[in-house]
N, C-alpha and C positions, 0 to 999 in steps of 0.2 A: 562522490560515489562513481564506481566503475561501473560501466554499463556490460549488461549481458545482453548482446543482441540476437540471441538465438530465437525470440519471439517475431515473426513478421508482421508489419503493420498493415500490410495491404489488404484492404477489403474489410477492415474493421470499422464499424460504425460508432461514432462518438457524439456525445452532447456534451457541450462545453457551458458552464454556468460562472459568469464572471462579470462583476458590477462595473469594472472599468472598460469602459469602450475600445480604448487603445489596446489594452492587454487582451481583451476578449478577441478582436479583430486579428491580433498578432497570433494567438494560439490557433485560430482557425487557418490562418494563412501557413503556419509552419506545419500542422498537422496534415493539411492537405498536400503541401509539398512532399511529405514523407509517405503518402500514400493511405492514411486515413481518410475516410468518408463521413465529414462532419455534418451532421443531419440536422443539428439545431444548435443555435448558440444564443444563451438568454441571460438578462442582466440581474435575476434575483431568484430566491428559492421557490416562490410560488410559480413563477414562470417555468423553471425546471420541472416541479411535479406535474404542471399542466402538459408540458411537451412530452415528457416520457409516457405518461398516461395516456394521451393521444395516440402514441406511437405504438404502445402496447396493445390498444385496441383494435388495431390493424394488423397485428402479428408481426410487429416491426421494432421490437424492443432493441435498443442499442446495446452494442457489445460492452461498452464502458462509458462511465461519467467522469468529467473533470470538473471539479467544484470547489470554489473558495468556502470558507466558513463564514466569515462575516460580510452579509450582504445587506442590501434595503430589506425593510426600512428601518430597523433598529441598529443593523451592522453588528449583531452579536452573534448567533448561532443559525441564522436562517438557512444557511447553504448546508450544515451539518444534519439539521432537523429534516430538511427536504431529502437528504441522502438517505437518512434513517427510514423515513416514511416510505421510499421508493423500494429500500432494500427489504422492508416488511412486507410490501405488496407484491415484489418478485424477487424471492429470496435467491441469494447469490448474484445479484446483479453488481458487477465490479465497479468500484468508485475509487477515484484517485482524488484525494483532498491535495489542493495547491494553494498554499496560504503563506502569507507574510509572517505568521506567529506561530510559535509551538504552543498549542492548547492542549494540555496533558489530559485534563479532564474530558475533553471532545474526543481526544484520540483514543482514550480508554473505552468511551461509549461505543465507537466503532468497532473495537478488537473485542470487546467482551461478547459481541454476538458472534457470528460466524466471521472470522477474520480472513477467509479466504477471499481473494478479490479485493483486498483493501490496501491502499497506498496512502502515504502522508509525505509530500515532498514541501520544502520551503522555497519560495520563489527567489529569496536572495542568494540561496546556495546552490542553485542549478546553474553550474558555470559553463555546461556544454549541452546544446540542444539534443544531441544523439543520446545522452543520458537520460533527459527527460522522455524522450521518445521511446527508448527501450524500457524504462520503467513502466511507461503507460501500457505498452505491450505485455508485460509480465503480469501486471494487475489484470488486464483483460483475459489472460490465460489462467486466472485463479490463484495467482501468488500474492503473498504479503510483501509489500516493499515500503520501507521506512527508511527516511533521512537519518544519518548517524546523530544529529542533534535530538530528533525526537526520540531515538532510542535512549540516548544518555538521559534526557530528562524524564521520560517514563520511569527509567530505572530509579532515578532519584526520589521520584514521587511515590512510587509504589513498592520497590522491592523489600522484601522480607529476608532476614538470614534463616529462616525456617523454610524456606521454599526448596531446598536441595540444590540450588545453584552454588552455594558455598562449598559443595564437595568437589566441584570442578576444577581441574587444574587451570594454570594460566592460559596454556594453549588452547584448551577446551573453551574457556571464556573467550578467547580470540575468535574461535571459530563460529561459536553460539552468536556472538554479536555481529558477525558478518551474515550469518543467517538470517537474523533480525533486520538487516538492512536489505534483504532479498536476493542475495547472492547464490548462485548454484555451487554445488561443490566444485565443479571446475574452475568458477571465479575465485572462489575462496583459496584453491590450490595455487592459483597464479598470484594472488595478493601476498598470501604468506609464504610464496617460495617452497610449498610442499609439494608432494607427489599426491595424485589424485586418490590413491589408496590410502595414504596417511590421513588425508581429510575423512575419507569414509570411515576410518577406524575412529577417529575422534568424535564424529558424530554418532556412531554406534555407542560409544562409551558415554557421551551426553545423554542419549536415549535411556542407558541403563542406570546412571546416576540420578536423573530425575524421575526415575520409576514410571516412565510412560510405558502403557500397554503395547503389546505386539498388534498394532492394527497396521493401516496403510501408512507407508513411509511418508507421504505428503502430509498425512494428518498429524503424525507424531512430530513432523518438523515445525508444524503450526504450534502445536502445543508446547513444544520446547521453548520457542520463541516467546509465547505468551508467558511461560513460567518464568523466563529470563526478565521481562519486562515487569513482572509482578502484576498482570492483570487475568491470571489464570488461576482458579482456586486448587 
């Protein structure tokens, strides 16, 4: 994944939920070095809910959560359930899932609500710390950021040929896949060696072919990504 570093990290308040003590401490250290304010670091989903609820009670809700999916006691979906509960209590609370596994049913659960401010990255595929930090900043800013492997597996699990995506050209499919990874138009242009204007034209054509209504550009972008992944009716 290529980072878009336009979102500054400085001043953003983060809560980290990770059951591995070594990885948890490592995340706290690297985020602190990059300008994030890590206000809590917890080992399980119950502790995540308690910490964020306590922070919200004193009007200090964090700007973004970083949470694994599989955490104690059952190591199934504790982290995801905690994130869902917190987003229900605090709509729009940004969450970056940071997992070792692609769990398509769990990713769909997060995206089927309000997908803005949702990210899903795979631990083994983050090759550059800067990419992770930039993705976290974009999620905190309300963007949707997905690892390319998450995109591919969601497509395989859910895509329908009746969703309008079949009408897209190969280039439009490329652009939409990169949109699903959370890349800006500028980053897409750089990746595909296109002009910024050419990317804008492709994005406009995607909106038209997917029959997305004329509302805010950001909302249409999210809806286009969800249609591409097959998790938007």
